[in-house]
TIVEXDREN-211717 format. One record per residue (C-alpha): residue in three letters; z, y, x; residue number from 1. Coordinates in nm, 2 decimals, padded with zeros to 4 digits. Example, Ala and Ser with C-alpha at 12.3 -4.5 7.8 and 13.67 -1.06 7.14 Angstrom:
! TIVEXDREN-211717
atom res=ALA	Z=00.78	Y=-00.45	X=01.23	n=1
atom res=SER	Z=00.71	Y=-00.11	X=01.37	n=2
! end
This chain:
! TIVEXDREN-211717
atom res=UNK	Z=06.09	Y=10.74	X=11.51	n=1
atom res=UNK	Z=05.91	Y=10.86	X=11.82	n=2
atom res=UNK	Z=06.00	Y=10.92	X=12.24	n=3
atom res=UNK	Z=06.16	Y=11.22	X=12.25	n=4
atom res=UNK	Z=06.15	Y=11.36	X=11.90	n=5
atom res=UNK	Z=06.56	Y=11.44	X=11.92	n=6
atom res=UNK	Z=06.47	Y=11.65	X=12.24	n=7
atom res=UNK	Z=06.14	Y=11.81	X=12.08	n=8
atom res=UNK	Z=06.34	Y=11.89	X=11.74	n=9
atom res=UNK	Z=06.63	Y=12.03	X=11.92	n=10
atom res=UNK	Z=06.42	Y=12.28	X=12.13	n=11
atom res=UNK	Z=06.23	Y=12.40	X=11.80	n=12
atom res=UNK	Z=06.51	Y=12.41	X=11.56	n=13
atom res=UNK	Z=06.48	Y=12.78	X=11.54	n=14
atom res=UNK	Z=06.13	Y=12.77	X=11.40	n=15
atom res=UNK	Z=06.20	Y=12.58	X=11.10	n=16
atom res=UNK	Z=06.32	Y=12.77	X=10.79	n=17
atom res=UNK	Z=06.67	Y=12.60	X=10.66	n=18
atom res=UNK	Z=06.50	Y=12.32	X=10.38	n=19
atom res=UNK	Z=06.23	Y=12.16	X=10.69	n=20
atom res=UNK	Z=06.59	Y=12.11	X=10.87	n=21
atom res=UNK	Z=06.75	Y=11.98	X=10.58	n=22
atom res=UNK	Z=06.46	Y=11.76	X=10.54	n=23
atom res=UNK	Z=06.48	Y=11.63	X=10.94	n=24
atom res=UNK	Z=06.86	Y=11.62	X=10.88	n=25
atom res=UNK	Z=06.82	Y=11.38	X=10.58	n=26
atom res=UNK	Z=06.58	Y=11.14	X=10.79	n=27
atom res=UNK	Z=06.75	Y=11.16	X=11.08	n=28
atom res=UNK	Z=07.02	Y=11.04	X=10.84	n=29
atom res=UNK	Z=06.85	Y=10.80	X=10.62	n=30
atom res=UNK	Z=06.73	Y=10.64	X=10.97	n=31
atom res=UNK	Z=07.02	Y=10.57	X=11.08	n=32
atom res=UNK	Z=07.19	Y=10.42	X=10.80	n=33
atom res=UNK	Z=06.87	Y=10.17	X=10.76	n=34
atom res=UNK	Z=06.92	Y=10.04	X=11.12	n=35
atom res=UNK	Z=07.34	Y=10.00	X=11.06	n=36
atom res=UNK	Z=07.30	Y=09.80	X=10.73	n=37
atom res=UNK	Z=07.05	Y=09.56	X=10.98	n=38
atom res=UNK	Z=07.31	Y=09.54	X=11.20	n=39
atom res=UNK	Z=07.56	Y=09.46	X=10.93	n=40
atom res=UNK	Z=07.35	Y=09.23	X=10.81	n=41
atom res=UNK	Z=07.35	Y=09.02	X=11.09	n=42
atom res=UNK	Z=07.59	Y=08.72	X=11.20	n=43
atom res=UNK	Z=07.54	Y=08.77	X=11.55	n=44
atom res=UNK	Z=07.81	Y=09.01	X=11.71	n=45
atom res=UNK	Z=07.60	Y=09.40	X=11.78	n=46
atom res=UNK	Z=07.70	Y=09.66	X=12.04	n=47
atom res=UNK	Z=07.53	Y=09.98	X=12.18	n=48
atom res=UNK	Z=07.67	Y=10.11	X=12.50	n=49
atom res=UNK	Z=07.55	Y=10.37	X=12.67	n=50
atom res=UNK	Z=07.47	Y=10.36	X=13.02	n=51
atom res=UNK	Z=07.83	Y=10.35	X=13.13	n=52
atom res=UNK	Z=07.97	Y=10.07	X=12.92	n=53
atom res=UNK	Z=08.08	Y=10.24	X=12.66	n=54
atom res=UNK	Z=08.06	Y=10.13	X=12.30	n=55
atom res=UNK	Z=07.88	Y=10.34	X=12.05	n=56
atom res=UNK	Z=07.85	Y=10.14	X=11.83	n=57
atom res=UNK	Z=07.98	Y=09.77	X=11.68	n=58
atom res=UNK	Z=07.86	Y=09.58	X=11.36	n=59
atom res=UNK	Z=08.13	Y=09.38	X=11.16	n=60
atom res=UNK	Z=08.03	Y=09.05	X=11.31	n=61
atom res=UNK	Z=08.23	Y=09.18	X=11.64	n=62
atom res=UNK	Z=08.60	Y=09.21	X=11.45	n=63
atom res=UNK	Z=08.54	Y=08.83	X=11.24	n=64
atom res=UNK	Z=08.35	Y=08.68	X=11.66	n=65
atom res=UNK	Z=08.65	Y=08.91	X=11.89	n=66
atom res=UNK	Z=08.92	Y=09.01	X=11.63	n=67
atom res=UNK	Z=08.84	Y=09.37	X=11.74	n=68
atom res=UNK	Z=08.84	Y=09.67	X=11.48	n=69
atom res=UNK	Z=08.48	Y=09.76	X=11.53	n=70
atom res=UNK	Z=08.55	Y=10.10	X=11.40	n=71
atom res=UNK	Z=08.83	Y=10.19	X=11.64	n=72
atom res=UNK	Z=08.71	Y=10.01	X=11.93	n=73
atom res=UNK	Z=08.37	Y=10.32	X=11.91	n=74
atom res=UNK	Z=08.38	Y=10.51	X=12.26	n=75
atom res=UNK	Z=08.60	Y=10.28	X=12.40	n=76
atom res=UNK	Z=08.48	Y=10.06	X=12.72	n=77
atom res=UNK	Z=08.31	Y=09.71	X=12.64	n=78
atom res=UNK	Z=08.55	Y=09.54	X=12.95	n=79
atom res=UNK	Z=08.85	Y=09.70	X=12.72	n=80
atom res=UNK	Z=08.76	Y=09.56	X=12.41	n=81
atom res=UNK	Z=08.59	Y=09.19	X=12.56	n=82
atom res=UNK	Z=08.88	Y=09.12	X=12.84	n=83
atom res=UNK	Z=08.82	Y=08.96	X=13.16	n=84
atom res=UNK	Z=08.43	Y=09.10	X=13.12	n=85
atom res=UNK	Z=08.35	Y=09.21	X=13.47	n=86
atom res=UNK	Z=08.08	Y=09.53	X=13.38	n=87
atom res=UNK	Z=08.02	Y=09.66	X=13.74	n=88
atom res=UNK	Z=07.87	Y=09.32	X=13.81	n=89
atom res=UNK	Z=07.66	Y=09.27	X=13.46	n=90
atom res=UNK	Z=07.57	Y=09.65	X=13.48	n=91
atom res=UNK	Z=07.18	Y=09.66	X=13.59	n=92
atom res=UNK	Z=06.88	Y=09.87	X=13.35	n=93
atom res=UNK	Z=06.67	Y=09.62	X=13.57	n=94
atom res=UNK	Z=06.78	Y=09.35	X=13.41	n=95
atom res=UNK	Z=06.88	Y=09.13	X=13.16	n=96
atom res=UNK	Z=07.21	Y=08.92	X=13.14	n=97
atom res=UNK	Z=07.29	Y=08.63	X=12.97	n=98
atom res=UNK	Z=07.64	Y=08.42	X=13.00	n=99
atom res=UNK	Z=07.87	Y=08.15	X=12.81	n=100
atom res=UNK	Z=08.25	Y=08.28	X=12.72	n=101
atom res=UNK	Z=08.51	Y=08.10	X=12.58	n=102
atom res=UNK	Z=08.75	Y=08.34	X=12.38	n=103
atom res=UNK	Z=09.09	Y=08.23	X=12.22	n=104
atom res=UNK	Z=09.14	Y=08.49	X=11.95	n=105
atom res=UNK	Z=09.13	Y=08.50	X=11.65	n=106
atom res=UNK	Z=09.02	Y=08.16	X=11.70	n=107
atom res=UNK	Z=08.93	Y=07.94	X=11.98	n=108
atom res=UNK	Z=08.51	Y=07.94	X=12.01	n=109
atom res=UNK	Z=08.23	Y=07.93	X=12.30	n=110
atom res=UNK	Z=08.01	Y=08.26	X=12.23	n=111
atom res=UNK	Z=07.67	Y=08.34	X=12.46	n=112
atom res=UNK	Z=07.66	Y=08.74	X=12.50	n=113
atom res=UNK	Z=07.25	Y=08.89	X=12.58	n=114
atom res=UNK	Z=07.29	Y=09.18	X=12.77	n=115
atom res=UNK	Z=06.96	Y=09.41	X=12.73	n=116
atom res=UNK	Z=06.90	Y=09.76	X=12.88	n=117
atom res=UNK	Z=06.77	Y=10.00	X=12.63	n=118
atom res=UNK	Z=06.54	Y=10.18	X=12.89	n=119
atom res=UNK	Z=06.29	Y=10.46	X=12.70	n=120
atom res=UNK	Z=06.01	Y=10.73	X=12.85	n=121
atom res=UNK	Z=06.06	Y=11.08	X=12.79	n=122
atom res=UNK	Z=05.76	Y=11.25	X=12.87	n=123
atom res=UNK	Z=05.64	Y=11.02	X=13.15	n=124
atom res=UNK	Z=05.95	Y=10.98	X=13.35	n=125
atom res=UNK	Z=06.16	Y=10.67	X=13.25	n=126
atom res=UNK	Z=06.52	Y=10.72	X=13.08	n=127
atom res=UNK	Z=06.77	Y=10.45	X=13.09	n=128
atom res=UNK	Z=06.95	Y=10.51	X=12.74	n=129
atom res=UNK	Z=07.26	Y=10.25	X=12.78	n=130
atom res=UNK	Z=07.27	Y=09.87	X=12.67	n=131
atom res=UNK	Z=07.24	Y=09.66	X=12.36	n=132
atom res=UNK	Z=07.47	Y=09.37	X=12.36	n=133
atom res=UNK	Z=07.44	Y=09.05	X=12.13	n=134
atom res=UNK	Z=07.72	Y=08.79	X=12.08	n=135
atom res=UNK	Z=07.64	Y=08.44	X=11.92	n=136
atom res=UNK	Z=07.85	Y=08.15	X=11.82	n=137
atom res=UNK	Z=07.80	Y=07.85	X=12.01	n=138
atom res=UNK	Z=08.07	Y=07.67	X=11.96	n=139
atom res=UNK	Z=07.89	Y=07.40	X=11.74	n=140
atom res=UNK	Z=07.62	Y=07.37	X=11.95	n=141
atom res=UNK	Z=07.88	Y=07.28	X=12.23	n=142
atom res=UNK	Z=08.03	Y=07.04	X=12.05	n=143
atom res=UNK	Z=07.74	Y=06.85	X=11.92	n=144
atom res=UNK	Z=07.66	Y=06.88	X=12.30	n=145
atom res=UNK	Z=07.94	Y=06.75	X=12.43	n=146
atom res=UNK	Z=07.94	Y=06.52	X=12.17	n=147
atom res=UNK	Z=07.62	Y=06.38	X=12.27	n=148
atom res=UNK	Z=07.73	Y=06.36	X=12.64	n=149
atom res=UNK	Z=07.99	Y=06.13	X=12.57	n=150
atom res=UNK	Z=07.76	Y=05.92	X=12.32	n=151
atom res=UNK	Z=07.55	Y=05.87	X=12.63	n=152
atom res=UNK	Z=07.85	Y=05.85	X=12.85	n=153
atom res=UNK	Z=07.95	Y=05.50	X=12.62	n=154
atom res=UNK	Z=07.58	Y=05.38	X=12.61	n=155
atom res=UNK	Z=07.59	Y=05.37	X=12.98	n=156
atom res=UNK	Z=07.90	Y=05.23	X=12.99	n=157
atom res=UNK	Z=07.85	Y=04.93	X=12.70	n=158
atom res=UNK	Z=07.57	Y=04.86	X=12.94	n=159
atom res=UNK	Z=07.76	Y=04.82	X=13.26	n=160
atom res=UNK	Z=07.99	Y=04.63	X=13.07	n=161
atom res=UNK	Z=07.72	Y=04.35	X=12.97	n=162
atom res=UNK	Z=07.70	Y=04.35	X=13.42	n=163
atom res=UNK	Z=08.05	Y=04.33	X=13.46	n=164
atom res=UNK	Z=08.09	Y=04.09	X=13.21	n=165
atom res=UNK	Z=07.87	Y=03.89	X=13.40	n=166
atom res=UNK	Z=07.88	Y=03.94	X=13.75	n=167
atom res=UNK	Z=08.27	Y=03.95	X=13.75	n=168
atom res=UNK	Z=08.36	Y=03.72	X=13.47	n=169
atom res=UNK	Z=08.20	Y=03.40	X=13.63	n=170
atom res=UNK	Z=08.33	Y=03.41	X=13.98	n=171
atom res=UNK	Z=08.68	Y=03.46	X=13.87	n=172
atom res=UNK	Z=08.65	Y=03.17	X=13.61	n=173
atom res=UNK	Z=08.57	Y=02.97	X=13.96	n=174
atom res=UNK	Z=08.81	Y=03.13	X=14.12	n=175
atom res=UNK	Z=09.10	Y=03.03	X=13.93	n=176
atom res=UNK	Z=08.94	Y=02.67	X=13.90	n=177
atom res=UNK	Z=08.92	Y=02.67	X=14.29	n=178
atom res=UNK	Z=09.30	Y=02.79	X=14.29	n=179
atom res=UNK	Z=09.41	Y=02.56	X=14.05	n=180
atom res=UNK	Z=09.25	Y=02.29	X=14.33	n=181
atom res=UNK	Z=09.42	Y=02.39	X=14.63	n=182
atom res=UNK	Z=09.76	Y=02.41	X=14.37	n=183
atom res=UNK	Z=09.69	Y=02.04	X=14.32	n=184
atom res=UNK	Z=09.65	Y=01.95	X=14.74	n=185
atom res=UNK	Z=09.95	Y=02.21	X=14.84	n=186
atom res=UNK	Z=10.21	Y=01.95	X=14.62	n=187
atom res=UNK	Z=10.13	Y=01.69	X=14.82	n=188
atom res=UNK	Z=10.24	Y=01.90	X=15.17	n=189
atom res=UNK	Z=10.57	Y=01.88	X=15.31	n=190
atom res=UNK	Z=10.89	Y=02.10	X=15.12	n=191
atom res=UNK	Z=10.88	Y=02.40	X=15.36	n=192
atom res=UNK	Z=10.52	Y=02.44	X=15.37	n=193
atom res=UNK	Z=10.40	Y=02.39	X=14.97	n=194
atom res=UNK	Z=10.69	Y=02.72	X=14.93	n=195
atom res=UNK	Z=10.58	Y=02.95	X=15.12	n=196
atom res=UNK	Z=10.18	Y=02.85	X=15.04	n=197
atom res=UNK	Z=10.29	Y=02.83	X=14.68	n=198
atom res=UNK	Z=10.46	Y=03.20	X=14.65	n=199
atom res=UNK	Z=10.08	Y=03.36	X=14.86	n=200
atom res=UNK	Z=09.90	Y=03.06	X=14.57	n=201
atom res=UNK	Z=10.07	Y=03.21	X=14.32	n=202
atom res=UNK	Z=10.03	Y=03.62	X=14.40	n=203
atom res=UNK	Z=09.64	Y=03.49	X=14.43	n=204
atom res=UNK	Z=09.63	Y=03.33	X=14.11	n=205
atom res=UNK	Z=09.84	Y=03.65	X=13.96	n=206
atom res=UNK	Z=09.59	Y=03.94	X=14.07	n=207
atom res=UNK	Z=09.32	Y=03.69	X=13.86	n=208
atom res=UNK	Z=09.45	Y=03.73	X=13.57	n=209
atom res=UNK	Z=09.52	Y=04.05	X=13.62	n=210
atom res=UNK	Z=09.14	Y=04.17	X=13.67	n=211
atom res=UNK	Z=09.04	Y=03.94	X=13.44	n=212
atom res=UNK	Z=09.29	Y=04.16	X=13.16	n=213
atom res=UNK	Z=09.14	Y=04.45	X=13.25	n=214
atom res=UNK	Z=08.77	Y=04.32	X=13.23	n=215
atom res=UNK	Z=08.84	Y=04.20	X=12.87	n=216
atom res=UNK	Z=08.98	Y=04.56	X=12.81	n=217
atom res=UNK	Z=08.68	Y=04.69	X=12.97	n=218
atom res=UNK	Z=08.47	Y=04.54	X=12.71	n=219
atom res=UNK	Z=08.75	Y=04.57	X=12.39	n=220
atom res=UNK	Z=08.73	Y=04.95	X=12.46	n=221
atom res=UNK	Z=08.34	Y=04.95	X=12.44	n=222
atom res=UNK	Z=08.15	Y=04.69	X=12.23	n=223
atom res=UNK	Z=08.20	Y=04.73	X=11.86	n=224
atom res=UNK	Z=08.39	Y=04.50	X=11.70	n=225
atom res=UNK	Z=08.40	Y=04.40	X=11.33	n=226
atom res=UNK	Z=08.69	Y=04.51	X=11.11	n=227
atom res=UNK	Z=08.85	Y=04.33	X=10.85	n=228
atom res=UNK	Z=09.02	Y=04.59	X=10.64	n=229
atom res=UNK	Z=09.22	Y=04.60	X=10.34	n=230
atom res=UNK	Z=09.48	Y=04.78	X=10.16	n=231
atom res=UNK	Z=09.77	Y=04.79	X=10.34	n=232
atom res=UNK	Z=10.06	Y=05.01	X=10.41	n=233
atom res=UNK	Z=10.09	Y=05.21	X=10.73	n=234
atom res=UNK	Z=10.46	Y=05.19	X=10.76	n=235
atom res=UNK	Z=10.45	Y=04.80	X=10.78	n=236
atom res=UNK	Z=10.18	Y=04.79	X=11.08	n=237
atom res=UNK	Z=10.46	Y=05.06	X=11.25	n=238
atom res=UNK	Z=10.75	Y=04.86	X=11.18	n=239
atom res=UNK	Z=10.58	Y=04.52	X=11.31	n=240
atom res=UNK	Z=10.45	Y=04.69	X=11.64	n=241
atom res=UNK	Z=10.78	Y=04.86	X=11.72	n=242
atom res=UNK	Z=10.96	Y=04.49	X=11.68	n=243
atom res=UNK	Z=10.70	Y=04.38	X=11.92	n=244
atom res=UNK	Z=10.81	Y=04.65	X=12.16	n=245
atom res=UNK	Z=11.19	Y=04.66	X=12.10	n=246
atom res=UNK	Z=11.29	Y=04.48	X=12.36	n=247
atom res=UNK	Z=11.09	Y=04.70	X=12.61	n=248
atom res=UNK	Z=11.26	Y=05.02	X=12.45	n=249
atom res=UNK	Z=11.60	Y=04.85	X=12.48	n=250
atom res=UNK	Z=11.59	Y=04.74	X=12.86	n=251
atom res=UNK	Z=11.43	Y=05.15	X=12.90	n=252
atom res=UNK	Z=11.73	Y=05.30	X=12.69	n=253
atom res=UNK	Z=11.50	Y=05.50	X=12.45	n=254
atom res=UNK	Z=11.62	Y=05.56	X=12.10	n=255
atom res=UNK	Z=11.36	Y=05.57	X=11.84	n=256
atom res=UNK	Z=11.35	Y=05.84	X=11.59	n=257
atom res=UNK	Z=11.17	Y=05.78	X=11.26	n=258
atom res=UNK	Z=11.04	Y=06.04	X=10.99	n=259
atom res=UNK	Z=10.86	Y=05.85	X=10.75	n=260
atom res=UNK	Z=10.72	Y=06.01	X=10.42	n=261
atom res=UNK	Z=10.81	Y=05.88	X=10.14	n=262
atom res=UNK	Z=10.56	Y=05.70	X=09.86	n=263
atom res=UNK	Z=10.31	Y=05.68	X=10.17	n=264
atom res=UNK	Z=09.96	Y=05.58	X=09.97	n=265
atom res=UNK	Z=09.76	Y=05.28	X=10.14	n=266
atom res=UNK	Z=09.49	Y=05.30	X=10.28	n=267
atom res=UNK	Z=09.19	Y=05.08	X=10.42	n=268
atom res=UNK	Z=09.28	Y=04.92	X=10.79	n=269
atom res=UNK	Z=09.28	Y=04.65	X=11.01	n=270
atom res=UNK	Z=09.63	Y=04.57	X=11.07	n=271
atom res=UNK	Z=09.55	Y=04.44	X=11.40	n=272
atom res=UNK	Z=09.36	Y=04.70	X=11.55	n=273
atom res=UNK	Z=09.57	Y=04.99	X=11.41	n=274
atom res=UNK	Z=09.88	Y=04.77	X=11.55	n=275
atom res=UNK	Z=09.67	Y=04.76	X=11.91	n=276
atom res=UNK	Z=09.66	Y=05.11	X=11.88	n=277
atom res=UNK	Z=09.99	Y=05.24	X=11.84	n=278
atom res=UNK	Z=10.15	Y=04.98	X=12.05	n=279
atom res=UNK	Z=09.92	Y=05.15	X=12.32	n=280
atom res=UNK	Z=10.04	Y=05.50	X=12.20	n=281
atom res=UNK	Z=10.38	Y=05.41	X=12.14	n=282
atom res=UNK	Z=10.42	Y=05.24	X=12.49	n=283
atom res=UNK	Z=10.25	Y=05.50	X=12.67	n=284
atom res=UNK	Z=10.52	Y=05.74	X=12.56	n=285
atom res=UNK	Z=10.82	Y=05.48	X=12.67	n=286
atom res=UNK	Z=10.65	Y=05.45	X=13.02	n=287
atom res=UNK	Z=10.61	Y=05.84	X=13.07	n=288
atom res=UNK	Z=11.01	Y=05.86	X=13.02	n=289
atom res=UNK	Z=11.24	Y=05.93	X=13.31	n=290
atom res=UNK	Z=11.47	Y=06.14	X=13.17	n=291
atom res=UNK	Z=11.86	Y=05.93	X=13.08	n=292
atom res=UNK	Z=11.82	Y=05.95	X=12.74	n=293
atom res=UNK	Z=11.44	Y=05.92	X=12.63	n=294
atom res=UNK	Z=11.37	Y=05.96	X=12.27	n=295
atom res=UNK	Z=11.04	Y=05.88	X=12.08	n=296
atom res=UNK	Z=11.02	Y=06.05	X=11.73	n=297
atom res=UNK	Z=10.78	Y=05.91	X=11.46	n=298
atom res=UNK	Z=10.68	Y=06.11	X=11.21	n=299
atom res=UNK	Z=10.45	Y=06.06	X=10.91	n=300
atom res=UNK	Z=10.31	Y=06.29	X=10.62	n=301
atom res=UNK	Z=10.03	Y=06.29	X=10.37	n=302
atom res=UNK	Z=09.79	Y=06.56	X=10.22	n=303
atom res=UNK	Z=09.55	Y=06.51	X=09.97	n=304
atom res=UNK	Z=09.27	Y=06.42	X=10.22	n=305
atom res=UNK	Z=09.48	Y=06.25	X=10.50	n=306
atom res=UNK	Z=09.74	Y=06.07	X=10.62	n=307
atom res=UNK	Z=09.90	Y=06.16	X=11.00	n=308
atom res=UNK	Z=10.11	Y=05.98	X=11.20	n=309
atom res=UNK	Z=10.29	Y=06.14	X=11.47	n=310
atom res=UNK	Z=10.35	Y=06.01	X=11.80	n=311
atom res=UNK	Z=10.62	Y=06.26	X=12.03	n=312
atom res=UNK	Z=10.79	Y=06.16	X=12.38	n=313
atom res=UNK	Z=11.03	Y=06.33	X=12.56	n=314
atom res=UNK	Z=10.87	Y=06.20	X=12.88	n=315
atom res=UNK	Z=10.68	Y=06.39	X=13.17	n=316
atom res=UNK	Z=10.40	Y=06.50	X=12.99	n=317
atom res=UNK	Z=10.03	Y=06.54	X=13.11	n=318
atom res=UNK	Z=09.93	Y=06.80	X=13.39	n=319
atom res=UNK	Z=09.65	Y=07.03	X=13.27	n=320
atom res=UNK	Z=09.38	Y=06.89	X=13.53	n=321
atom res=UNK	Z=09.44	Y=06.53	X=13.35	n=322
atom res=UNK	Z=09.39	Y=06.63	X=13.02	n=323
atom res=UNK	Z=09.04	Y=06.69	X=13.01	n=324
atom res=UNK	Z=08.96	Y=06.33	X=13.15	n=325
atom res=UNK	Z=09.19	Y=06.13	X=12.92	n=326
atom res=UNK	Z=08.91	Y=05.94	X=12.78	n=327
atom res=UNK	Z=08.74	Y=05.83	X=13.09	n=328
atom res=UNK	Z=08.77	Y=05.48	X=13.18	n=329
atom res=UNK	Z=08.98	Y=05.40	X=13.49	n=330
atom res=UNK	Z=09.12	Y=05.79	X=13.54	n=331
atom res=UNK	Z=09.49	Y=05.69	X=13.49	n=332
atom res=UNK	Z=09.80	Y=05.81	X=13.65	n=333
atom res=UNK	Z=09.93	Y=05.48	X=13.66	n=334
atom res=UNK	Z=10.00	Y=05.28	X=13.94	n=335
atom res=UNK	Z=09.90	Y=04.91	X=13.81	n=336
atom res=UNK	Z=09.73	Y=05.09	X=13.49	n=337
atom res=UNK	Z=09.32	Y=05.05	X=13.37	n=338
atom res=UNK	Z=09.30	Y=05.36	X=13.22	n=339
atom res=UNK	Z=09.12	Y=05.21	X=12.90	n=340
atom res=UNK	Z=09.43	Y=05.24	X=12.68	n=341
atom res=UNK	Z=09.35	Y=05.60	X=12.50	n=342
atom res=UNK	Z=08.98	Y=05.48	X=12.51	n=343
atom res=UNK	Z=09.05	Y=05.17	X=12.28	n=344
atom res=UNK	Z=09.27	Y=05.41	X=12.10	n=345
atom res=UNK	Z=09.06	Y=05.65	X=11.97	n=346
atom res=UNK	Z=08.74	Y=05.42	X=11.90	n=347
atom res=UNK	Z=08.97	Y=05.24	X=11.69	n=348
atom res=UNK	Z=09.09	Y=05.52	X=11.53	n=349
atom res=UNK	Z=08.70	Y=05.65	X=11.44	n=350
atom res=UNK	Z=08.63	Y=05.34	X=11.32	n=351
atom res=UNK	Z=08.88	Y=05.41	X=11.07	n=352
atom res=UNK	Z=08.68	Y=05.74	X=10.97	n=353
atom res=UNK	Z=08.98	Y=05.87	X=11.16	n=354
atom res=UNK	Z=09.03	Y=06.16	X=11.49	n=355
atom res=UNK	Z=09.29	Y=06.15	X=11.71	n=356
atom res=UNK	Z=09.43	Y=06.54	X=11.90	n=357
atom res=UNK	Z=09.68	Y=06.50	X=12.22	n=358
atom res=UNK	Z=09.91	Y=06.84	X=12.28	n=359
atom res=UNK	Z=10.11	Y=06.76	X=12.64	n=360
atom res=UNK	Z=10.28	Y=07.02	X=12.84	n=361
atom res=UNK	Z=10.40	Y=06.87	X=13.19	n=362
atom res=UNK	Z=10.78	Y=06.82	X=13.22	n=363
atom res=UNK	Z=10.82	Y=06.88	X=12.87	n=364
atom res=UNK	Z=10.66	Y=06.58	X=12.67	n=365
atom res=UNK	Z=10.36	Y=06.46	X=12.46	n=366
atom res=UNK	Z=10.28	Y=06.46	X=12.07	n=367
atom res=UNK	Z=09.99	Y=06.28	X=11.98	n=368
atom res=UNK	Z=09.87	Y=06.30	X=11.62	n=369
atom res=UNK	Z=09.66	Y=06.02	X=11.45	n=370
atom res=UNK	Z=09.46	Y=06.14	X=11.13	n=371
atom res=UNK	Z=09.32	Y=05.82	X=10.86	n=372
atom res=UNK	Z=09.12	Y=05.96	X=10.59	n=373
atom res=UNK	Z=09.31	Y=05.88	X=10.22	n=374
atom res=UNK	Z=08.89	Y=05.77	X=10.11	n=375
atom res=UNK	Z=08.64	Y=05.66	X=10.26	n=376
atom res=UNK	Z=08.32	Y=05.93	X=10.22	n=377
atom res=UNK	Z=08.00	Y=05.84	X=10.08	n=378
atom res=UNK	Z=07.69	Y=06.03	X=10.04	n=379
atom res=UNK	Z=07.66	Y=06.28	X=09.80	n=380
atom res=UNK	Z=07.40	Y=06.34	X=09.62	n=381
atom res=UNK	Z=07.25	Y=06.73	X=09.54	n=382
atom res=UNK	Z=07.14	Y=06.85	X=09.21	n=383
atom res=UNK	Z=06.76	Y=06.82	X=09.27	n=384
atom res=UNK	Z=06.57	Y=07.17	X=09.25	n=385
atom res=UNK	Z=06.26	Y=07.22	X=09.13	n=386
atom res=UNK	Z=06.16	Y=07.47	X=09.39	n=387
atom res=UNK	Z=06.30	Y=07.28	X=09.65	n=388
atom res=UNK	Z=06.12	Y=06.98	X=09.57	n=389
atom res=UNK	Z=05.86	Y=06.88	X=09.77	n=390
atom res=UNK	Z=05.78	Y=06.52	X=09.62	n=391
atom res=UNK	Z=05.66	Y=06.47	X=09.28	n=392
atom res=UNK	Z=05.75	Y=06.11	X=09.12	n=393
atom res=UNK	Z=05.49	Y=05.95	X=08.88	n=394
atom res=UNK	Z=05.65	Y=05.82	X=08.58	n=395
atom res=UNK	Z=05.49	Y=05.56	X=08.42	n=396
atom res=UNK	Z=05.37	Y=05.65	X=08.02	n=397
! end
């Protein structure tokens, strides 16, 4: 439809016969219906706005992405439909704006919107008609980007680990040997001097062992390890882990409540690695509890596809600012921690094809969910489609 067609049509309606007016109206309806059909077919959300930011059209994808009724929102301000949108800073008939945003309803998604002005020329004059806003779901691409960043970070840390092992490991061994030699000489001294120096020597040796332990944890967290998996009962691994921690849990006066699913299926596990993961998680839970009546609840359940183990505590929880850095090495709230425990746990769980999820509220407690697949996933061959088959394989006659 040419620019200014509607304006010219309105001024000349009295010159047309009723049948001609009917044909023109039918044309307008057909063209409007065609454009709406195009917009409704798009997966991206589409808003058409007037110059003041009032919605004049919204397609069905808007409902899926933002959870708003695309028919009832017509006539409303766009910033009343998309909460948190500052229309005054976005509206400009001379520029295009693109921004990313996070929404939490109807699902937690990351969206990108593109706001472009609609301008037209009527009788050689520029006229601002409104805006078109396109909304695109970038959740998957953002997730892939974050996974790539995490992979690059781990690769960099692995490279760093090799240097750390060489540059720190050898001097630590040398220091330990020399401290042992000093210890032999101290034993030849007078009793009073021997006691004071032995105490200082013990502290130095203890610190070297602690550094060596941090180094080993760092390397174990990053370098791939060969896992020896066999059909195992997760409950047995859990009980062995609790038995190892029994003395510490009793000393801290922490009660462990078990809600274990009956007939839990066997799954392929490296029992040593899974016990290490459970040990770290249960010990973390115990160390977070400061209340007199400390409790750790451990629950297992299963579906047709996975086995789930949940470890909950009534500890101090994790603050929002620390939640975003849980898996960063050497980021810890513990005075003597290395910040590698959760990184090790996640690596072990992912090597088993599973995933972990952490939910925490400050001063209320933390829940860690571990998901183990019941069946290892293999490739699936798709049916051959002659239309899309690009390679012909010749067979011998």
